[in-house]
Each structure stands twice: as structure tokens, then as C-alpha cells.
C-alpha positions as CSV (number, residue, x, y, z in Angstrom):
1,M,-16.8,0.4,19.2
2,T,-17.3,-2.6,21.4
3,L,-19.8,-5.4,20.9
4,E,-21.9,-4.1,23.8
5,Q,-22.2,-0.7,22.3
6,A,-23.2,-2.1,18.9
7,I,-25.9,-4.2,20.6
8,L,-27.1,-1.2,22.6
9,Y,-27.3,0.9,19.4
10,V,-29.3,-1.8,17.6
11,I,-31.7,-2.1,20.5
12,L,-32.1,1.7,20.7
13,G,-32.8,1.8,16.9
14,I,-35.4,-0.9,17.2
15,V,-37.1,0.9,20.1
16,L,-37.1,4.2,18.2
17,A,-38.6,2.4,15.1
18,I,-41.4,1.0,17.3
19,V,-42.1,4.4,18.8
20,Y,-42.3,6.0,15.3
21,S,-44.6,3.2,14.1
22,I,-46.9,3.7,17.0
23,R,-47.0,7.4,16.3
24,I,-47.9,6.8,12.7
25,L,-50.6,4.4,13.8
26,V,-52.1,6.9,16.2
27,L,-52.2,9.5,13.4
28,L,-53.9,7.1,11.0
29,E,-56.4,6.1,13.7
30,R,-57.3,9.8,14.2
31,R,-57.8,10.3,10.5
32,I,-60.0,7.2,10.2
33,A,-62.1,8.5,13.2
34,R,-62.6,11.8,11.4
35,M,-63.6,10.0,8.3
36,D,-66.1,8.0,10.3
37,E,-67.6,11.1,11.8
38,N,-67.9,12.7,8.4
39,I,-69.7,9.6,7.1
40,V,-72.1,9.7,10.0
41,R,-72.8,13.4,9.3
42,I,-73.4,12.8,5.6
43,T,-75.7,9.8,6.4
44,N,-77.7,11.9,8.8
45,R,-78.1,14.6,6.2
46,I,-79.3,12.1,3.6
47,I,-81.8,10.6,6.1
48,S,-83.2,14.1,6.9
49,E,-83.5,14.9,3.2
50,E,-85.3,11.6,2.5
51,K,-87.7,12.3,5.3
52,K,-88.5,15.7,3.8
53,I,-89.0,14.1,0.4
54,E,-91.3,11.4,1.9
55,S,-93.4,14.1,3.7
56,V,-93.8,16.1,0.5
57,L,-94.8,12.9,-1.3
58,K,-97.4,12.0,1.4
59,R,-98.9,15.5,1.2
60,K,-99.4,15.1,-2.6
61,R,-101.4,11.8,-2.1
């Protein structure tokens, strides 16, 4: 193996590592986006339940 081939393999390995890292980051970003959506849904449910409770309490007064 020549020096040029070794350098080429090292560069190729670095590029593949960067591509793999970007792939992992994209997957993590998707998971975090799903978590954010779930948090928004849960928050909206809590708000609607609180409004129901407030309306029931107002009726009792």
C-alpha cells in the first residue's frame, strides 16, 4: 500500500464517520421533535381539564 492510498483511506474513513454522525443527529432530532409534540399534547389536555374544573367551581359559587 502506498502513502497516497493510506491517505485516501483515512480521508474516506473520516468522511464516513461524519456521515454516520449526521445520521445519528438527524434521528435524535426526530425523537426530540416527537417528544416536544407529546409535551404539547399533554399540556393542552391539562389546560382543557383545568378549564373544566374551573367551570364546575364557578357553577358551585
